[in-house]
C-alpha positions as CSV (number, residue, x, y, z in Angstrom):
1,M,0.0,0.0,0.0
2,H,1.7,3.1,-1.2
3,I,-0.9,5.8,-0.5
4,P,1.0,7.2,2.5
5,V,4.0,7.8,0.2
6,V,1.8,10.3,-1.6
7,L,-0.4,11.7,1.2
8,I,2.3,12.5,3.8
9,P,4.4,14.7,1.5
10,L,1.2,16.4,0.2
11,G,0.3,17.1,3.8
12,A,3.7,18.5,4.5
13,L,3.4,20.7,1.4
14,G,0.0,21.9,2.8
15,A,1.7,22.6,6.2
16,V,4.2,24.9,4.4
17,L,1.4,26.6,2.5
18,M,-0.5,27.2,5.7
19,C,2.2,29.6,6.8
20,W,0.4,32.2,4.7
21,P,-2.8,33.4,6.4
22,R,-4.8,33.7,3.2
23,L,-3.9,30.2,2.2
24,R,-4.4,28.9,5.7
25,R,-8.0,30.1,5.7
26,A,-8.6,28.6,2.2
27,I,-6.9,25.1,2.6
28,G,-6.1,24.7,6.3
29,W,-9.0,22.4,7.3
30,W,-8.5,20.4,4.0
31,V,-4.8,19.9,4.9
32,C,-5.9,18.7,8.4
33,A,-8.3,16.2,6.8
34,L,-5.6,15.1,4.4
35,V,-3.2,14.4,7.2
36,M,-5.9,12.6,9.1
37,V,-6.6,10.3,6.1
38,A,-2.8,9.8,5.7
39,G,-2.7,8.6,9.4
40,I,-5.5,6.2,8.7
41,V,-4.0,4.7,5.6
42,T,-0.6,4.6,7.2
43,Q,-2.0,2.5,10.0
44,L,-3.7,0.3,7.4
45,A,-0.4,0.0,5.5
46,I,1.4,-1.0,8.7
47,S,-1.2,-3.7,9.5
48,A,-1.1,-5.0,5.9
49,G,2.7,-5.1,6.1
50,Q,2.6,-7.1,9.3
51,D,0.2,-9.5,7.8
52,L,2.3,-9.8,4.6
53,E,5.4,-10.5,6.6
54,E,4.1,-14.0,7.4
55,Y,4.1,-14.8,3.7
56,V,7.5,-13.5,2.6
57,R,10.9,-14.9,3.2
58,E,12.2,-13.2,6.4
59,T,15.5,-11.3,5.9
60,D,17.2,-8.5,7.7
61,L,15.9,-6.1,5.0
62,V,12.3,-7.2,5.5
63,R,12.7,-7.0,9.3
64,D,14.1,-3.5,9.0
65,H,11.3,-2.3,6.7
66,T,8.6,-3.7,9.0
67,R,10.3,-2.1,12.1
68,M,10.7,1.2,10.4
69,G,7.1,1.3,9.3
70,E,6.0,2.0,12.8
71,N,8.3,5.0,13.3
72,V,6.2,7.4,11.2
73,R,3.0,7.1,13.4
74,P,3.9,9.3,16.3
75,W,5.3,12.0,14.0
76,L,2.3,12.0,11.8
77,L,0.0,12.3,14.9
78,L,2.0,15.2,16.2
79,M,1.9,16.8,12.7
80,F,-1.9,16.5,12.7
81,L,-2.3,17.9,16.2
82,A,0.0,20.8,15.5
83,L,-2.0,21.6,12.3
84,V,-5.3,21.5,14.1
85,G,-3.8,23.7,16.7
86,V,-2.8,26.2,14.1
87,M,-6.3,26.3,12.7
88,L,-7.9,26.7,16.2
89,V,-5.5,29.6,17.0
90,D,-6.3,31.2,13.6
91,R,-10.0,31.0,14.3
92,A,-9.6,32.5,17.8
93,L,-7.5,35.4,16.4
94,R,-10.1,36.2,13.8
95,R,-12.8,36.8,16.5
96,D,-13.3,40.3,17.6
97,D,-11.4,40.5,20.9
98,T,-9.9,43.6,22.3
99,D,-7.7,41.9,24.9
100,E,-4.2,42.6,23.7
101,R,-2.5,40.2,26.1
102,R,-4.7,37.3,24.9
103,S,-4.0,38.3,21.2
104,R,-0.2,38.3,21.9
105,L,-0.4,34.9,23.5
106,L,-2.5,33.5,20.6
107,R,-0.1,34.9,18.0
108,F,2.9,33.3,19.9
109,A,1.0,30.0,20.1
110,G,0.2,30.2,16.4
111,V,3.8,30.8,15.5
112,A,5.0,28.0,17.8
113,L,2.4,25.5,16.4
114,S,3.3,26.5,12.8
115,V,7.0,25.8,13.5
116,A,6.1,22.5,15.2
117,S,3.9,21.5,12.3
118,L,6.8,22.1,9.9
119,V,9.2,20.2,12.0
120,F,6.8,17.2,12.4
121,S,6.0,17.4,8.7
122,A,9.7,17.2,7.8
123,I,10.3,14.3,10.2
124,S,7.2,12.5,8.8
125,V,8.5,12.9,5.2
126,Y,12.0,11.8,6.2
127,W,10.5,8.6,7.8
128,I,8.2,7.9,4.8
129,Y,11.2,8.2,2.5
130,E,13.4,5.9,4.7
131,I,10.5,3.3,4.9
132,G,10.0,3.4,1.2
133,H,13.7,3.1,0.5
134,S,14.1,0.1,2.9
135,G,11.0,-1.5,1.3
136,S,12.5,-1.2,-2.2
137,K,15.8,-2.6,-0.9
138,A,14.0,-5.5,0.6
139,V,12.2,-6.3,-2.7
140,W,14.9,-5.6,-5.2
141,H,18.1,-6.5,-3.3
142,S,18.4,-10.0,-4.7
143,T,17.8,-8.7,-8.3
144,Q,20.4,-6.0,-7.9
145,V,22.9,-8.6,-6.6
146,K,22.3,-10.7,-9.7
147,I,22.8,-7.7,-11.9
148,D,25.9,-6.7,-10.1
149,T,27.4,-10.1,-10.4
150,G,26.5,-10.5,-14.1
151,A,24.0,-13.3,-13.7
152,S,21.7,-13.3,-16.7
153,H,17.9,-13.7,-16.6
154,G,16.4,-16.4,-18.7
155,G,19.7,-18.1,-19.5
156,G,20.3,-16.2,-22.8
157,D,23.0,-13.7,-23.7
158,D,21.6,-10.2,-23.6
159,R,24.2,-8.6,-25.9
């Protein structure tokens, strides 16, 4: 299941775009929904991978890929929570409120949550890249070894 490989970087891009207030108001809740869906399909991918592990030959590469799959979950959850926090702070700031101290605190919280969402987005993208890379190594390693050692496929000369 490769849906998280697409949705998590899209969510991270959305987090970057949410740094601009106009875009935040236009796409912010959509980005939050996208990251929520990414979390759900990531969990489904982890479960499917654990089930599939029973049917494939166990190697160090397969074990690494399975173990790494679970590393993205907490970062994705933190990314989602930070983005929802950004949207809630934005909503509170748009209300007519004359309390300057409260507005200052909300602006500070908004900046802190925005920075946190960018950090958690970057970490989530890093882990999804590492997981994908380890998965491709687990699948293609034996083929690459054959290519590197000059073993031909099908017994014929490919020249």
